[in-house]
C-alpha positions in Angstrom: -0.2 -0.1 0.0 1.6 3.9 -0.9 0.7 6.9 0.9 0.6 10.1 -0.8 3.0 13.4 -0.1 2.3 16.8 -0.3 6.2 18.4 -0.2 6.9 22.8 -1.1 9.7 23.1 -3.8 11.4 26.4 -4.7 12.4 26.0 -9.0 14.7 28.7 -9.9 15.5 29.6 -13.0 19.7 29.4 -13.4 21.8 31.9 -15.0 22.9 29.7 -18.1 19.0 28.8 -18.3 18.6 25.7 -16.1 16.0 24.6 -13.8 16.7 24.5 -10.4 14.4 22.9 -7.7 15.2 22.1 -4.1 12.9 20.4 -1.6 14.0 22.6 1.4 12.9 20.7 4.5 14.2 17.5 2.9 17.3 19.3 2.7 17.5 17.8 -1.7 17.7 19.9 -5.1 18.7 18.8 -8.7 18.1 20.6 -11.8 16.6 19.9 -15.3 17.0 22.0 -18.4 13.4 23.1 -18.3 10.9 23.4 -15.8 8.8 20.4 -16.6 12.5 17.8 -16.0 13.6 19.8 -12.6 10.1 18.8 -11.7 9.9 15.4 -12.3 13.2 15.1 -11.4 12.9 16.5 -7.9 10.3 14.2 -7.5 12.1 11.1 -8.3 14.7 12.0 -6.0 12.4 12.7 -3.3 10.4 9.3 -3.7 14.2 7.6 -3.5 14.7 9.8 -0.7 11.2 8.8 1.0 11.6 4.8 0.4 14.9 5.2 2.6 13.6 7.2 4.4 15.5 7.1 8.2 13.4 8.9 11.2 14.6 12.7 10.4 13.2 12.4 7.5 10.1 11.1 7.9 9.5 12.7 10.7 10.4 15.9 8.6 7.4 14.8 7.0 4.4 16.9 7.9 6.1 20.0 8.0 6.9 19.7 3.9 3.8 21.4 2.4 2.7 24.7 3.3 -0.3 26.6 1.6 1.7 29.4 2.0 4.7 29.3 0.9 6.6 32.3 0.4 10.4 33.6 -2.1 11.9 36.5 -1.5 15.4 37.8 -2.7 17.4 39.8 0.1 20.6 42.1 -0.8 23.7 41.8 1.9 26.9 43.2 2.1 29.9 41.5 2.9 33.4 43.5 4.6 35.8 43.7 0.9 38.2 42.2 3.8 36.4 39.1 2.9 35.6 37.8 -0.7 32.7 35.6 -1.9 33.1 33.8 -5.3 30.7 34.7 -7.8 29.0 32.9 -10.2 30.5 32.2 -14.2 
């Protein structure tokens, strides 16, 4: 018998056009060349994680979905004495 779960994911477009999708609650991410491919990949990854899920993963499931998912952008300033690698 199988059980269905809803899991919130974050989908972003990368600098080189690929789609990156992650499940912050389950701490997994993947990518695809199209939106549909990326979503298909994360679905497979989530299913794989849940099939072999340990106690911590299964404990996170009730919190893996939210009707109120919000995504924002923040700007941060890093002191000049410390360099941060830039994307290529």
